[in-house]
C-alpha positions in Angstrom: 19.6 3.9 9.4 20.2 3.9 5.7 17.9 2.7 2.9 19.3 -0.8 2.8 18.7 -1.4 6.5 15.2 0.0 6.3 14.5 -2.2 3.3 15.8 -5.2 5.3 13.7 -4.4 8.3 10.5 -3.7 6.4 10.6 -6.1 3.4 10.2 -3.2 1.1 12.8 -2.8 -1.7 15.0 0.2 -1.9 13.2 1.1 -5.1 9.8 1.0 -3.3 11.2 3.2 -0.5 12.4 5.7 -3.0 9.0 5.6 -4.7 7.3 6.3 -1.3 9.6 9.2 -0.8 8.9 10.6 -4.3 5.2 10.4 -3.5 5.7 12.2 -0.1 4.7 9.2 2.0 8.0 9.1 3.9 10.4 11.9 4.3 13.9 10.8 5.5 16.4 13.1 7.0 19.6 13.6 5.0 23.1 13.2 6.3 25.8 15.8 5.7 26.9 13.5 2.9 23.5 13.5 1.3 22.5 10.0 2.3 19.0 9.2 3.4 18.7 8.6 7.2 15.6 6.8 8.4 14.3 6.5 11.9 12.4 3.8 13.8 9.2 5.7 13.0 9.8 5.1 9.3 9.7 1.3 10.0 6.1 1.7 11.3 5.2 4.1 8.5 6.4 1.7 5.8 4.4 -1.1 7.4 1.4 1.1 7.2 2.0 2.0 3.6 2.5 -1.6 2.6 -0.7 -2.6 4.4 -2.7 0.1 2.6 -1.2 -0.8 -0.8 -2.0 -4.5 -0.2 -5.6 -3.4 0.5 -5.8 -1.8 -2.9 -5.3 1.9 -2.1 -3.2 4.0 -4.4 -0.2 6.0 -3.2 -2.3 9.2 -3.9 -5.0 7.8 -1.5 -2.5 6.8 1.0 -1.0 10.3 1.0 -4.4 11.7 1.8 -5.2 9.3 4.5 -1.9 8.2 6.0 -2.6 10.3 9.1 -5.6 8.0 9.7 -3.4 4.9 10.0 -3.1 3.4 13.5 -1.2 0.5 14.8 -2.3 -1.9 17.5 -2.0 -5.5 18.7 -3.7 -6.7 15.5 -1.6 -4.7 13.0 -2.5 -1.6 11.1 -6.0 -0.2 10.9 -7.6 3.0 9.7 -9.5 5.5 11.8 -12.4 6.1 9.4 -13.7 9.5 8.4 -16.6 9.9 5.9 -14.3 10.6 2.9 -12.0 7.6 3.7 -15.0 5.4 4.2 -16.3 6.4 0.7 -12.9 5.8 -0.9 -12.6 2.3 0.7 -16.1 1.5 -0.5 -15.1 2.6 -4.0 -12.0 0.3 -3.9 -14.2 -2.6 -2.7 -16.7 -1.9 -5.6 -13.8 -2.0 -8.1 -12.6 -5.3 -6.7 -16.1 -6.8 -6.9 -16.3 -5.7 -10.5 -12.9 -7.2 -11.3 -13.9 -10.5 -9.5 -17.1 -10.7 -11.6 -15.1 -10.1 -14.8 -12.6 -12.9 -13.8 -15.5 -15.3 -13.0 -17.0 -14.6 -16.5 -13.6 -15.2 -18.2 -13.2 -18.4 -16.3 -16.7 -19.6 -17.6 -15.7 -18.6 -21.1 -12.4 -20.5 -20.7 -14.2 -23.6 -19.6 -16.6 -23.3 -22.5 -13.7 -23.1 -24.9 -12.1 -26.1 -23.4 -15.2 -28.2 -23.5 -16.1 -27.6 -27.2 -15.1 -30.3 -29.6 
C-alpha cells in the first residue's frame, strides 16, 4: 500500500509517516518507481508509535524501545526492561512537574481575576 492508504488506515498524516521514516521508526520498501510501499505490519507499527507518542515518549525514545512494544486484546503495551522503566518514570516526573506548574498558573489567574 502507498502512503495515502497507510495514512487512511492509521489516522496518521502522510507528513507524520514521512517523519517516522526519517527517524527510522518505519522502513517502507520502495517500488521500482521509487514510491513507498507499506505492508500490513506497518499498520501495527504506526499504531504502536502513535500510542507511545501519546504517552509522552519522544521519537528518539521510541526508536530505542520500539522492539519492546507488544499488541494484545487491550491494545499496545510495553515489555519493560530496567532502562525503559527508568525512562517512563522520567516522563511521568516531567508530566507531574508540568501539572504542578499549570495548577500554580491557574491559581495566579484566579487571583488576578478576583482583584478589584
